[in-house]
C-alpha positions in Angstrom: 0.0 0.0 0.0 2.8 2.4 0.9 4.5 1.8 -2.5 1.2 2.3 -4.3 0.7 5.7 -2.5 4.2 6.9 -3.3 3.8 6.0 -6.9 0.4 7.7 -7.1 1.8 10.8 -5.5 4.6 10.9 -8.0 2.2 10.6 -10.9 0.0 13.4 -9.4 3.0 15.6 -9.0 4.1 15.1 -12.5 0.6 15.9 -13.8 0.5 19.1 -11.8 4.0 20.1 -12.9 3.0 19.6 -16.5 0.1 21.9 -16.2 2.0 24.8 -14.7 2.8 27.8 -16.9 6.5 28.6 -17.0 6.8 31.4 -19.5 10.2 33.1 -19.2 10.4 36.9 -19.9 13.4 39.2 -20.1 12.3 42.3 -18.3 13.5 45.9 -18.7 11.3 48.4 -16.8 12.0 52.1 -16.3 10.7 54.2 -13.4 8.6 56.2 -15.9 7.7 55.8 -19.6 7.0 59.5 -20.2 9.4 62.3 -19.1 7.9 65.7 -19.6 9.7 69.0 -19.4 8.7 69.6 -15.8 9.5 66.1 -14.6 12.6 64.7 -12.9 15.0 63.8 -15.7 16.4 60.8 -13.9 15.2 57.4 -14.9 15.8 54.2 -12.9 15.9 51.0 -15.0 15.4 47.4 -13.7 16.6 44.4 -15.6 15.4 40.9 -14.7 14.7 37.4 -15.9 11.4 36.4 -14.4 8.0 34.8 -14.6 6.2 38.2 -14.5 2.8 37.2 -13.4 3.9 34.7 -10.8 6.7 36.9 -9.6 9.2 34.0 -9.7 12.7 35.2 -10.4 15.5 33.4 -12.3 19.2 34.0 -12.3 20.4 36.7 -14.7 24.1 36.9 -15.4 25.7 40.2 -16.4 24.2 41.2 -19.8 26.3 41.1 -23.0 24.9 44.4 -24.1 22.8 47.2 -22.6 22.2 50.6 -24.2 19.8 53.2 -25.4 19.0 54.5 -28.9 18.0 58.1 -29.4 17.3 59.6 -32.8 19.0 56.6 -34.5 22.2 56.9 -32.4 23.2 54.2 -29.8 24.8 54.8 -26.5 26.5 52.0 -24.5 25.1 51.8 -20.9 26.7 48.6 -19.9 29.2 50.3 -17.5 26.3 51.8 -15.6 24.8 48.5 -14.6 24.8 47.5 -10.9 24.0 44.0 -9.6 21.1 43.6 -7.2 20.0 40.4 -5.5 16.3 39.9 -5.2 14.8 36.7 -3.6 18.2 35.1 -3.9 18.6 35.8 -7.7 20.8 38.3 -9.6 19.0 41.2 -11.2 20.5 44.4 -12.6 19.7 48.1 -12.4 21.0 51.4 -13.7 20.3 55.1 -13.5 20.1 57.3 -16.6 19.6 61.0 -17.0 17.6 62.4 -19.9 19.5 65.1 -21.6 17.9 65.5 -25.0 14.4 65.2 -26.6 13.3 62.2 -28.6 12.1 58.8 -27.8 14.7 56.7 -25.8 14.7 53.0 -26.8 16.4 51.1 -24.0 17.5 47.6 -24.9 19.4 44.6 -23.4 21.0 41.5 -24.8 21.5 39.0 -21.9 24.0 36.3 -21.6 22.6 32.9 -22.7 20.6 31.2 -20.0 20.8 27.4 -19.7 17.4 25.8 -19.1 18.2 22.2 -18.1 14.5 21.1 -18.1 14.3 21.9 -21.8 18.0 21.3 -22.7 17.9 24.7 -24.4 19.7 28.0 -24.1 17.5 31.1 -23.8 18.3 34.6 -25.1 15.6 37.3 -24.7 16.4 40.5 -26.5 14.3 43.0 -24.6 13.5 46.6 -25.0 11.3 49.5 -23.7 10.5 53.0 -25.1 10.6 56.1 -22.9 9.2 59.3 -24.4 11.4 62.3 -23.6 10.6 66.0 -23.5 7.6 65.8 -25.9 9.3 65.1 -29.2 7.5 61.8 -29.7 9.7 60.5 -32.5 11.7 57.3 -32.8 9.4 54.9 -31.0 9.1 52.7 -34.1 12.8 52.7 -34.9 14.5 49.3 -35.1 17.5 48.8 -32.8 18.9 46.0 -35.0 18.7 43.2 -32.5 18.8 39.5 -33.7 15.1 39.3 -33.1 12.9 42.3 -32.3 9.3 43.5 -31.9 8.8 46.7 -33.9 5.8 48.5 -32.5 3.0 49.7 -34.8 1.2 51.2 -31.9 3.0 54.1 -30.1 4.1 52.2 -27.0 3.4 54.9 -24.4 0.5 57.2 -23.6 -1.8 54.1 -23.5 -5.0 53.6 -21.6 -6.1 50.3 -20.2 -8.2 48.7 -22.9 -6.1 50.1 -25.7 -4.9 47.8 -28.4 -1.1 47.2 -29.0 0.2 46.0 -32.4 3.7 45.0 -33.3 5.7 43.2 -36.0 7.8 40.2 -35.0 11.1 40.2 -36.8 14.2 37.9 -36.9 17.3 39.2 -38.7 15.2 42.2 -39.8 12.6 40.1 -41.6 9.0 39.6 -40.5 8.1 36.2 -39.1 4.8 34.9 -40.5 2.4 33.4 -37.9 4.8 33.9 -35.0 3.5 33.0 -31.6 3.5 35.8 -29.0 3.2 35.2 -25.3 1.7 38.1 -23.2 2.1 38.5 -19.5 1.2 41.2 -17.0 3.9 42.3 -14.5 2.0 41.3 -11.4 4.6 42.7 -9.1 2.5 43.0 -6.0 0.8 39.6 -6.6 -2.7 41.1 -6.2 -4.1 39.6 -9.4 -5.1 36.0 -8.8 -5.8 34.0 -12.0 -8.9 31.8 -12.1 -6.9 29.2 -14.1 -3.4 28.6 -15.5 -4.3 29.8 -19.1 -4.9 33.3 -17.6 -1.3 33.6 -16.5 0.2 33.6 -20.0 -2.0 34.9 -22.8 -1.1 33.7 -26.3 -1.7 35.4 -29.7 -0.4 34.6 -33.2 0.8 37.0 -35.7 -0.6 37.1 -39.2 1.1 36.3 -42.5 3.0 39.6 -42.3 4.3 39.0 -38.7 1.8 41.5 -37.2 0.1 40.7 -33.9 -2.6 42.5 -31.9 -3.6 42.4 -28.2 -5.9 44.6 -26.1 -4.5 45.2 -22.6 -7.3 45.0 -20.1 -5.7 46.5 -17.0 -3.3 49.3 -16.0 0.3 48.4 -15.5 3.2 46.9 -17.4 2.6 44.4 -20.1 5.3 42.1 -21.7 5.1 40.7 -25.2 7.5 37.9 -26.1 7.8 36.4 -29.5 9.8 33.1 -29.4 11.7 31.5 -32.2 14.6 29.0 -32.6 18.0 30.6 -33.5 19.9 29.6 -36.6 22.9 28.8 -34.4 23.6 26.5 -31.5 25.6 26.9 -28.4 28.0 24.4 -26.7 27.8 23.1 -23.2 30.1 20.4 -21.9 31.1 19.4 -25.4 27.6 19.1 -26.8 25.7 21.6 -29.0 22.2 22.7 -28.0 19.4 24.7 -29.6 18.9 28.3 -28.7 15.5 29.9 -28.0 15.6 33.6 -29.0 12.9 35.9 -27.8 11.9 39.4 -29.0 10.5 41.2 -26.0 8.9 44.6 -25.6 7.4 46.2 -22.5 4.4 48.6 -22.6 2.7 50.5 -19.9 -1.0 51.3 -19.6 -2.9 53.6 -17.2 -6.5 53.7 -16.0 -8.6 56.5 -17.5 -9.9 58.6 -14.7 
């Protein structure tokens, strides 16, 4: 009887584990997404690798690249990064001072993350747009990342309920019918999903790589388009596939 109960418990645990949503997201979130002329010009940025809705952190090594693009010109911000441990995991943060008008596209290329459960490396190229000093130009500019979501909707000044559209690209080319995962950054844990499918929403792009999603609540929303890289990485003498993710973060506010 004891052996039977142990076996039954093992099967139940496996079934429960299989049903859990484990969507990984690269996260880059600024202290504000709109900096007006009368605002504090200092922006604090947080970089994480996390399950955004569940608030479960993952280890993030020092990124390979971190910068900002303004009016088509890139600035390396990697030296500004400082390590911060949250819940026992490494995250990163940096301070940046806005000095010129124009949309600031902050981006990060992380070091490859080894996922033993999937025997796959993960690289999420993440970005976020901050409007600076009312110029409102440059939000749709391409950074030139390996994979990238190019917004068709201006990614700031959005109300809860607004629609966000973007084009999924790999090597600068649209990806037809790309699958896009969507998660809410449930930082305080107040939102309780009625079932697992509510944690990670899923939409598919059309034949031109364009996807659409209406954001139902105020806060930060992450969009991650996942594809398999055309290269492999080695670990202990073996080569493994690489999941590349194009991630963009968008903020909404309640209309009051």
